[in-house]
C-alpha positions, 0 to 999 in steps of 0.5 A: 506791405508789397513791392518797393522797387528793384532791388537788382536785376542781371546782365548776361557779358562777355567780357567783365573788364570792358563792362567794368570799366565802361560804368566806372566811366559812368560813374558808378562803381564796379567790384566785387561783393560777397556771396553770403554762406562763403560762396566766394563774389560775384561781380556786380555794377553798384547803382546806389546804396539800394540798387545793382548789377549782378553781372554774369560772366558767358561761359564763366557760370552755369547756366543750367539754374531754375532761377537764371533766365532762360534764352540769356543773351548778351546785348539783349538788356534795355533799362534806364537809368535816372541822372541827377543834372541837366540833360546837357551836363549829361552829354557833356560828361558823357563826351568827356569820358569818350562815351558816344551819344545814339542820338539828339536827347528828346522828350521822353516818358520815364517812371515818374513822369515826362522827361528828358533822355539819350541812350549809349551802347555798352560793349555788349551793346545793351542799351542804357538810358540815361533821363533827368526830369523838369529840365528847364531846356525842355520843357 
C-alpha cells in the first residue's frame, strides 16, 4: 500500500485548440474525457493508459476552488516525458512535426537514472523534456 505513480497533473492553457494540436504533433491523444456524476467533459491529453494531463483554460473555469493550486500561471510547467527510442529518433520526429528543439541532446538524470534528453516548449511556453534511457550514442 502506498503511492505508486503519477496519475495526472494539470496544465493551465490559453488556447485549447493550439494545445490539442501541439500535443497531437507529439503523437499523444488529445480530446475530451467524461467526468463522473454527469458533470460533462473535460479536456485532456492522454500520456498513456494510466497517465494524463488535465487542461484548464484560462478564463473558462472558475478558479475559486480549494482543489485548484493558488497562483496558477500559464507557461510555468516543466515536466519530462519518457521517449521510446533513441534521442536521434526523437529529434527526427520533432523536426518532421515542425516542433523546434531548444538545445542539442545532452546527458541528464531522470527517474530511472542516467539518460539523454532534449527540450521543447508548448504553445503556452511550458517546458517539456523528452528523455530516453540506454541510448548507446550518449553512454
